[in-house]
C-alpha atoms as a printed R data frame, in Angstrom:
    type eleno elety resid chain resno      x      y      z
1   ATOM     1    CA   MET     A     1 65.627 53.917 33.397
2   ATOM     2    CA   VAL     A     2 67.024 50.937 34.770
3   ATOM     3    CA   LYS     A     3 67.372 47.976 32.399
4   ATOM     4    CA   PHE     A     4 66.401 44.263 33.573
5   ATOM     5    CA   ASP     A     5 66.901 41.244 31.321
6   ATOM     6    CA   GLN     A     6 69.174 38.095 31.831
7   ATOM     7    CA   ASN     A     7 72.603 39.793 33.133
8   ATOM     8    CA   SER     A     8 70.408 42.007 35.484
9   ATOM     9    CA   PHE     A     9 71.748 38.280 37.693
10  ATOM    10    CA   SER     A    10 74.934 38.320 35.957
11  ATOM    11    CA   LEU     A    11 78.205 37.895 38.105
12  ATOM    12    CA   LYS     A    12 80.735 37.933 35.302
13  ATOM    13    CA   GLY     A    13 83.371 40.336 36.445
14  ATOM    14    CA   LYS     A    14 82.753 40.472 39.986
15  ATOM    15    CA   VAL     A    15 84.683 39.311 43.109
16  ATOM    16    CA   ALA     A    16 83.576 37.565 45.865
17  ATOM    17    CA   LEU     A    17 84.349 37.145 49.644
18  ATOM    18    CA   ILE     A    18 83.160 34.796 51.411
19  ATOM    19    CA   THR     A    19 84.502 33.307 54.891
20  ATOM    20    CA   GLY     A    20 83.472 29.649 55.567
21  ATOM    21    CA   GLY     A    21 83.394 29.121 51.771
22  ATOM    22    CA   ALA     A    22 84.327 25.482 51.450
23  ATOM    23    CA   ARG     A    23 82.827 23.350 53.581
24  ATOM    24    CA   GLY     A    24 78.923 23.747 54.615
25  ATOM    25    CA   LEU     A    25 76.410 26.375 53.340
26  ATOM    26    CA   GLY     A    26 79.080 27.747 52.780
27  ATOM    27    CA   LYS     A    27 80.731 25.606 49.663
28  ATOM    28    CA   TYR     A    28 76.924 26.192 48.411
29  ATOM    29    CA   TYR     A    29 77.243 29.903 48.058
30  ATOM    30    CA   SER     A    30 80.371 29.636 46.163
31  ATOM    31    CA   ILE     A    31 79.509 27.503 43.738
32  ATOM    32    CA   ALA     A    32 76.382 29.459 43.162
33  ATOM    33    CA   LEU     A    33 78.159 33.151 42.850
34  ATOM    34    CA   SER     A    34 80.960 31.148 40.432
35  ATOM    35    CA   THR     A    35 78.095 29.291 38.012
36  ATOM    36    CA   TYR     A    36 77.078 33.075 37.490
37  ATOM    37    CA   GLY     A    37 80.440 34.253 36.755
38  ATOM    38    CA   ALA     A    38 81.972 35.389 40.042
39  ATOM    39    CA   ASP     A    39 85.558 34.968 40.840
40  ATOM    40    CA   ILE     A    40 86.146 33.492 44.630
41  ATOM    41    CA   PHE     A    41 88.201 34.123 46.947
42  ATOM    42    CA   ILE     A    42 88.009 32.000 49.898
43  ATOM    43    CA   VAL     A    43 89.027 32.231 54.031
44  ATOM    44    CA   SER     A    44 88.880 29.691 56.586
45  ATOM    45    CA   ARG     A    45 90.974 28.408 59.372
46  ATOM    46    CA   LYS     A    46 91.084 24.887 57.732
47  ATOM    47    CA   GLN     A    47 91.758 23.761 54.727
48  ATOM    48    CA   ASP     A    48 88.931 21.374 54.672
49  ATOM    49    CA   GLY     A    49 86.928 21.071 51.803
50  ATOM    50    CA   TRP     A    50 89.368 22.853 49.331
51  ATOM    51    CA   GLU     A    51 90.148 20.994 47.068
52  ATOM    52    CA   GLU     A    52 86.719 19.815 45.983
53  ATOM    53    CA   VAL     A    53 85.641 23.228 46.291
54  ATOM    54    CA   GLN     A    54 88.548 24.226 43.571
55  ATOM    55    CA   LYS     A    55 88.098 21.805 41.399
56  ATOM    56    CA   ILE     A    56 84.022 22.759 40.974
57  ATOM    57    CA   ILE     A    57 84.510 27.106 40.663
58  ATOM    58    CA   GLU     A    58 86.989 26.261 38.033
59  ATOM    59    CA   SER     A    59 84.924 24.056 36.135
60  ATOM    60    CA   ASN     A    60 82.315 26.910 35.725
61  ATOM    61    CA   GLY     A    61 85.434 28.953 34.408
62  ATOM    62    CA   GLN     A    62 86.172 30.748 37.633
63  ATOM    63    CA   ARG     A    63 89.314 31.794 39.767
64  ATOM    64    CA   VAL     A    64 89.092 30.419 42.960
65  ATOM    65    CA   GLU     A    65 92.281 31.607 45.576
66  ATOM    66    CA   PHE     A    66 92.172 30.529 49.130
67  ATOM    67    CA   LEU     A    67 93.532 32.188 52.241
68  ATOM    68    CA   SER     A    68 93.918 29.763 55.880
69  ATOM    69    CA   GLN     A    69 92.944 32.772 59.031
70  ATOM    70    CA   ASP     A    70 91.265 32.638 62.013
71  ATOM    71    CA   ILE     A    71 88.987 35.684 60.943
72  ATOM    72    CA   THR     A    72 88.357 35.842 64.733
73  ATOM    73    CA   GLU     A    73 92.206 37.239 65.275
74  ATOM    74    CA   PRO     A    74 92.873 41.048 65.504
75  ATOM    75    CA   GLY     A    75 94.332 42.295 62.606
76  ATOM    76    CA   ALA     A    76 92.291 39.573 60.667
77  ATOM    77    CA   ALA     A    77 89.495 41.262 58.548
78  ATOM    78    CA   ASP     A    78 92.609 43.832 57.286
79  ATOM    79    CA   LYS     A    79 94.356 41.148 56.591
80  ATOM    80    CA   ILE     A    80 91.913 38.917 55.112
81  ATOM    81    CA   ILE     A    81 90.900 42.657 52.827
82  ATOM    82    CA   ASN     A    82 94.442 43.384 51.827
83  ATOM    83    CA   ALA     A    83 94.396 39.493 50.521
84  ATOM    84    CA   VAL     A    84 91.788 39.911 48.401
85  ATOM    85    CA   ILE     A    85 93.091 43.095 46.250
86  ATOM    86    CA   ARG     A    86 96.231 41.488 46.128
87  ATOM    87    CA   GLN     A    87 94.899 38.888 43.902
88  ATOM    88    CA   PHE     A    88 92.404 39.863 42.314
89  ATOM    89    CA   GLY     A    89 92.772 44.374 42.536
90  ATOM    90    CA   LYS     A    90 89.102 44.552 43.706
91  ATOM    91    CA   LEU     A    91 86.386 43.220 45.952
92  ATOM    92    CA   ASP     A    92 82.498 43.490 44.963
93  ATOM    93    CA   ILE     A    93 80.946 41.158 47.153
94  ATOM    94    CA   LEU     A    94 80.781 39.703 50.945
95  ATOM    95    CA   VAL     A    95 79.195 37.354 52.045
96  ATOM    96    CA   ASN     A    96 79.894 36.915 55.964
97  ATOM    97    CA   ASN     A    97 78.627 33.063 56.154
98  ATOM    98    CA   ALA     A    98 81.756 31.205 58.910
99  ATOM    99    CA   GLY     A    99 79.883 30.816 61.933
100 ATOM   100    CA   ILE     A   100 79.455 27.970 65.158
101 ATOM   101    CA   GLN     A   101 76.691 27.187 67.519
102 ATOM   102    CA   LEU     A   102 77.446 25.368 70.811
103 ATOM   103    CA   ARG     A   103 74.549 24.755 73.130
104 ATOM   104    CA   ASN     A   104 74.323 24.020 77.022
105 ATOM   105    CA   ASP     A   105 72.113 24.391 80.005
106 ATOM   106    CA   VAL     A   106 70.974 27.719 80.998
107 ATOM   107    CA   LEU     A   107 73.020 27.374 84.056
108 ATOM   108    CA   ASP     A   108 76.312 25.521 82.718
109 ATOM   109    CA   PHE     A   109 76.760 27.879 79.976
110 ATOM   110    CA   LYS     A   110 80.350 28.373 79.954
111 ATOM   111    CA   ASP     A   111 81.820 32.006 79.567
112 ATOM   112    CA   GLU     A   112 84.483 30.763 76.870
113 ATOM   113    CA   ASP     A   113 81.708 29.447 74.852
114 ATOM   114    CA   TRP     A   114 79.716 32.669 75.038
115 ATOM   115    CA   LEU     A   115 82.624 34.210 73.698
116 ATOM   116    CA   LYS     A   116 83.657 32.153 71.051
117 ATOM   117    CA   VAL     A   117 80.282 32.400 69.669
118 ATOM   118    CA   ILE     A   118 80.562 36.471 69.720
119 ATOM   119    CA   ASN     A   119 84.000 36.981 68.711
120 ATOM   120    CA   LEU     A   120 83.010 34.392 65.190
121 ATOM   121    CA   ASN     A   121 79.323 35.065 64.279
122 ATOM   122    CA   LEU     A   122 78.850 38.934 64.846
123 ATOM   123    CA   ASN     A   123 82.136 40.203 65.899
124 ATOM   124    CA   ALA     A   124 84.088 38.856 62.765
125 ATOM   125    CA   SER     A   125 81.649 40.422 60.761
126 ATOM   126    CA   TYR     A   126 81.424 43.304 61.597
127 ATOM   127    CA   PHE     A   127 85.309 43.799 61.112
128 ATOM   128    CA   LEU     A   128 85.395 42.800 57.832
129 ATOM   129    CA   ALA     A   129 82.131 44.488 56.634
130 ATOM   130    CA   HIS     A   130 83.658 47.672 58.138
131 ATOM   131    CA   VAL     A   131 87.087 47.553 56.566
132 ATOM   132    CA   ALA     A   132 85.487 46.160 53.198
133 ATOM   133    CA   ALA     A   133 83.245 49.010 52.899
134 ATOM   134    CA   LYS     A   134 86.517 50.721 52.716
135 ATOM   135    CA   VAL     A   135 87.017 49.722 49.523
136 ATOM   136    CA   MET     A   136 83.944 49.376 48.585
137 ATOM   137    CA   SER     A   137 82.901 52.787 49.285
138 ATOM   138    CA   LYS     A   138 85.777 54.061 46.937
139 ATOM   139    CA   GLN     A   139 84.180 51.525 44.037
140 ATOM   140    CA   ARG     A   140 80.625 53.591 44.455
141 ATOM   141    CA   SER     A   141 79.162 49.837 44.445
142 ATOM   142    CA   GLY     A   142 79.551 46.719 46.691
143 ATOM   143    CA   LYS     A   143 77.304 43.676 48.125
144 ATOM   144    CA   ILE     A   144 77.440 42.928 51.944
145 ATOM   145    CA   ILE     A   145 75.643 39.990 52.316
146 ATOM   146    CA   ASN     A   146 75.187 38.684 56.201
147 ATOM   147    CA   ILE     A   147 74.528 34.912 57.141
148 ATOM   148    CA   GLY     A   148 71.620 35.284 59.472
149 ATOM   149    CA   SER     A   149 69.246 32.462 61.101
150 ATOM   150    CA   MET     A   150 65.867 30.950 62.440
151 ATOM   151    CA   GLN     A   151 67.303 32.702 65.764
152 ATOM   152    CA   SER     A   152 67.424 36.379 64.577
153 ATOM   153    CA   TYR     A   153 64.644 36.067 64.829
154 ATOM   154    CA   ARG     A   154 63.396 33.063 67.440
155 ATOM   155    CA   ALA     A   155 64.722 32.278 70.936
156 ATOM   156    CA   GLY     A   156 67.064 29.729 71.896
157 ATOM   157    CA   LYS     A   157 67.013 28.200 75.083
158 ATOM   158    CA   ARG     A   158 69.901 26.226 74.896
159 ATOM   159    CA   ILE     A   159 71.602 28.016 72.173
160 ATOM   160    CA   PHE     A   160 72.082 31.555 73.878
161 ATOM   161    CA   PRO     A   161 75.016 33.342 72.036
162 ATOM   162    CA   TYR     A   162 73.886 32.048 69.139
163 ATOM   163    CA   ALA     A   163 70.489 33.564 69.655
164 ATOM   164    CA   ALA     A   164 72.207 36.615 70.440
165 ATOM   165    CA   SER     A   165 74.846 36.551 67.259
166 ATOM   166    CA   LYS     A   166 72.004 36.164 65.123
167 ATOM   167    CA   HIS     A   167 69.923 38.722 66.567
168 ATOM   168    CA   GLY     A   168 72.926 40.992 66.268
169 ATOM   169    CA   ILE     A   169 73.987 40.169 62.730
170 ATOM   170    CA   LEU     A   170 69.950 41.296 62.012
171 ATOM   171    CA   GLY     A   171 70.740 45.032 63.743
172 ATOM   172    CA   LEU     A   172 74.126 45.036 61.541
173 ATOM   173    CA   THR     A   173 72.580 44.261 58.693
174 ATOM   174    CA   LYS     A   174 70.019 47.151 59.209
175 ATOM   175    CA   ALA     A   175 72.355 49.578 60.575
176 ATOM   176    CA   TYR     A   176 75.295 48.930 57.468
177 ATOM   177    CA   ALA     A   177 72.103 49.163 55.147
178 ATOM   178    CA   ASP     A   178 71.441 52.955 56.238
179 ATOM   179    CA   ALA     A   179 74.713 54.329 56.894
180 ATOM   180    CA   LEU     A   180 75.792 52.592 53.164
181 ATOM   181    CA   ALA     A   181 73.278 53.285 50.844
182 ATOM   182    CA   PRO     A   182 75.167 56.563 50.303
183 ATOM   183    CA   TYR     A   183 77.796 54.120 48.907
184 ATOM   184    CA   ASN     A   184 75.534 52.341 46.055
185 ATOM   185    CA   ILE     A   185 76.061 49.462 48.323
186 ATOM   186    CA   GLN     A   186 73.182 47.090 49.166
187 ATOM   187    CA   VAL     A   187 73.700 45.553 52.634
188 ATOM   188    CA   ASN     A   188 71.642 42.227 53.166
189 ATOM   189    CA   GLY     A   189 71.285 39.346 55.093
190 ATOM   190    CA   LEU     A   190 70.164 35.481 54.160
191 ATOM   191    CA   ALA     A   191 68.572 33.617 56.620
192 ATOM   192    CA   PRO     A   192 68.941 29.443 56.130
193 ATOM   193    CA   GLY     A   193 65.477 27.997 57.273
194 ATOM   194    CA   TYR     A   194 65.989 24.357 58.669
195 ATOM   195    CA   ILE     A   195 68.228 23.363 55.759
196 ATOM   196    CA   MET     A   196 69.450 18.977 55.783
197 ATOM   197    CA   THR     A   197 73.453 19.032 56.766
198 ATOM   198    CA   ASP     A   198 75.940 17.447 58.305
199 ATOM   199    CA   MET     A   199 75.732 19.631 61.099
200 ATOM   200    CA   THR     A   200 71.646 19.058 60.945
201 ATOM   201    CA   LYS     A   201 72.061 15.706 60.847
202 ATOM   202    CA   ALA     A   202 71.345 14.828 65.233
203 ATOM   203    CA   LEU     A   203 68.548 17.402 64.526
204 ATOM   204    CA   GLN     A   204 66.652 15.693 62.025
205 ATOM   205    CA   GLU     A   205 66.926 12.646 63.489
206 ATOM   206    CA   ASP     A   206 66.461 13.757 66.942
207 ATOM   207    CA   PRO     A   207 63.041 11.503 67.739
208 ATOM   208    CA   VAL     A   208 61.027 15.083 69.212
209 ATOM   209    CA   ARG     A   209 62.704 17.719 67.878
210 ATOM   210    CA   GLY     A   210 62.892 16.119 64.160
211 ATOM   211    CA   PRO     A   211 59.411 15.964 63.855
212 ATOM   212    CA   GLU     A   212 58.214 18.949 66.096
213 ATOM   213    CA   ILE     A   213 60.452 21.515 63.271
214 ATOM   214    CA   LYS     A   214 59.142 19.147 59.962
215 ATOM   215    CA   GLU     A   215 55.480 20.097 61.485
216 ATOM   216    CA   HIS     A   216 55.623 23.352 61.858
217 ATOM   217    CA   ILE     A   217 57.095 23.633 58.444
218 ATOM   218    CA   PRO     A   218 54.050 24.530 56.113
219 ATOM   219    CA   SER     A   219 55.765 23.148 53.062
220 ATOM   220    CA   GLY     A   220 55.997 20.190 55.093
221 ATOM   221    CA   GLU     A   221 59.779 19.525 54.231
222 ATOM   222    CA   TRP     A   222 63.035 20.440 55.464
223 ATOM   223    CA   GLY     A   223 65.159 22.706 52.594
224 ATOM   224    CA   VAL     A   224 68.415 21.557 51.098
225 ATOM   225    CA   PRO     A   225 70.821 23.153 50.863
226 ATOM   226    CA   GLU     A   226 70.079 24.164 46.733
227 ATOM   227    CA   GLU     A   227 67.696 25.946 47.719
228 ATOM   228    CA   LEU     A   228 69.701 29.051 49.130
229 ATOM   229    CA   MET     A   229 71.468 29.272 46.165
230 ATOM   230    CA   GLY     A   230 69.171 31.609 44.282
231 ATOM   231    CA   PRO     A   231 68.546 33.940 47.373
232 ATOM   232    CA   MET     A   232 72.135 34.505 46.830
233 ATOM   233    CA   VAL     A   233 72.334 34.885 44.037
234 ATOM   234    CA   PHE     A   234 70.122 37.091 43.578
235 ATOM   235    CA   LEU     A   235 71.264 38.893 46.925
236 ATOM   236    CA   ALA     A   236 74.827 39.497 44.957
237 ATOM   237    CA   SER     A   237 73.732 40.587 41.889
238 ATOM   238    CA   SER     A   238 72.674 44.213 40.058
239 ATOM   239    CA   ALA     A   239 69.166 42.658 40.262
240 ATOM   240    CA   SER     A   240 68.441 43.180 44.273
241 ATOM   241    CA   ASP     A   241 70.319 47.009 43.457
242 ATOM   242    CA   TYR     A   242 66.849 48.708 45.236
243 ATOM   243    CA   VAL     A   243 66.773 46.212 48.414
244 ATOM   244    CA   THR     A   244 68.961 47.011 51.264
245 ATOM   245    CA   GLY     A   245 68.731 45.931 54.879
246 ATOM   246    CA   VAL     A   246 66.690 43.151 54.289
247 ATOM   247    CA   MET     A   247 67.023 39.713 56.121
248 ATOM   248    CA   LEU     A   248 65.656 37.383 53.904
249 ATOM   249    CA   PRO     A   249 64.232 33.959 55.786
250 ATOM   250    CA   VAL     A   250 64.535 31.180 53.039
251 ATOM   251    CA   ASP     A   251 62.130 28.413 55.167
252 ATOM   252    CA   GLY     A   252 59.601 27.058 53.412
253 ATOM   253    CA   GLY     A   253 57.336 29.164 55.926
254 ATOM   254    CA   TYR     A   254 58.685 28.143 59.004
255 ATOM   255    CA   LEU     A   255 58.221 31.974 60.445
256 ATOM   256    CA   LEU     A   256 55.399 31.880 58.960
257 ATOM   257    CA   ARG     A   257 53.376 29.996 62.453
């Protein structure tokens, strides 16, 4: 019989790799997992936010290591996973968080912008999951958490590559969940709704779209980053061992309407 208690949510002794884990929502994922006992490995192209998140993680009593790396470069996935193993000796949790959104009118969208978004949001997630799965399969355990979006389900008429990449993340999550289940690896996704961050500030303040979005949310309010932390811990912990192939919306009910 599976035992359930407070330790079911504990991440003590676990190692989590989080792409883009020092800024934006990624920072909150790093803090959440370290709060429950995980050591953290953060990879990002720039070092923005490293010092701040390091202080918080270490105040939680956990270790954190960093790697400055463009995750879209050829061979980056192998380099990153090897660095995690070198520093910590194992990898238990992968959070594919890093992403970008570029917008333009349909007839003006640039080919290079399409490739930039797809390479970061989808291709890099695939390659990292592929290499991580090789490590986790030997351990016969692991959690891969892909960050989706409301655009995993909906159209985005000015953010074509973003919508395509997040639909792709949903498909990738399901396919990997099915393929890796025999290795005791759970693959799930987290789909943030409209969350108040610096990145969404312009949208919040838009005189047309701001009120439209708020009216569309049954709770009547935008979310805050802290509301993603509990679902992240759940998906990373043994409490979710019988959950796989799910994209969990944390959206205040936005998708209901």
